[in-house]
C-alpha positions in Angstrom: -31.9 -9.2 -11.4 -32.0 -5.7 -11.6 -29.3 -4.1 -14.1 -27.4 -3.1 -11.0 -27.5 -6.5 -9.3 -26.0 -8.1 -12.5 -23.5 -5.4 -13.1 -22.5 -6.0 -9.5 -22.2 -9.8 -10.0 -19.9 -9.6 -12.9 -17.8 -7.1 -11.4 -17.2 -9.4 -8.6 -16.4 -12.2 -10.6 -13.8 -10.3 -13.0 -12.5 -9.0 -9.5 -11.9 -13.0 -8.3 -10.4 -13.7 -11.4 -7.8 -10.6 -11.4 -7.1 -11.4 -7.5 -6.5 -15.1 -8.0 -3.8 -13.8 -10.7 -2.1 -11.6 -8.2 -3.6 -8.4 -10.1 -3.6 -5.5 -7.8 -6.0 -3.0 -9.9 -8.8 -3.1 -12.3 -9.5 -0.1 -14.4 -12.3 0.9 -16.8 -13.6 3.8 -18.5 -17.5 4.6 -17.5 -20.1 6.0 -19.2 -22.1 6.2 -16.2 -19.3 6.2 -13.3 -21.9 5.9 -10.2 -23.0 2.0 -11.6 -19.4 1.1 -10.6 -18.9 2.8 -7.2 -20.7 0.0 -5.2 -18.3 -2.7 -7.0 -15.2 -1.0 -5.2 -14.3 1.9 -7.9 -13.8 5.4 -7.5 -12.6 8.1 -10.3 -9.1 7.9 -11.5 -7.5 11.1 -12.2 -4.2 10.0 -13.6 -3.0 11.3 -17.2 -3.1 8.5 -19.7 -0.8 8.1 -22.9 -2.2 6.1 -25.7 -2.1 5.7 -29.5 -5.2 7.5 -31.3 -6.7 6.0 -34.4 -4.7 8.3 -36.7 -1.5 7.0 -35.2 -0.4 9.3 -32.9 0.3 9.4 -29.5 -1.9 11.7 -27.2 -2.8 11.9 -23.6 -5.4 13.1 -21.6 -7.2 12.5 -18.4 -10.8 10.9 -18.7 -13.4 12.1 -16.8 -15.0 8.6 -16.6 -11.6 6.4 -15.9 -12.0 4.6 -12.7 -10.0 2.4 -10.2 -10.5 -0.4 -8.1 -7.8 -1.6 -5.6 -8.1 -5.3 -5.3 -5.0 -6.5 -3.1 -5.0 -3.5 -0.8 -2.0 -1.6 -2.5 -2.8 1.9 -3.3 -3.2 3.1 -6.7 -0.4 5.4 -8.0 -1.1 8.9 -9.1 1.3 9.1 -11.9 0.6 8.7 -15.7 -0.8 5.4 -17.1 0.6 4.4 -20.4 -2.0 2.1 -22.1 0.8 0.9 -24.5 -0.8 0.6 -27.6 -4.3 1.7 -29.9 -7.5 2.4 -28.5 -10.5 0.2 -29.7 
């Protein structure tokens, strides 16, 4: 199986898991966004808020941010609060 096939299979399984729990969205932060487009992801341009390593709250729009709408509900355009530390 190709790397794209493995990615697609893993994303399909993750999406199934989220749908079974009625979770409407999946977000990810990609180094190579085109890899995830075939799994239903599109660019996410929301401003995100997070707690940085220096313990200060920061906001930014990460250009590799992506979202997949899993239950037919449209992704909102507002800010995303990640509610915690970066890893």
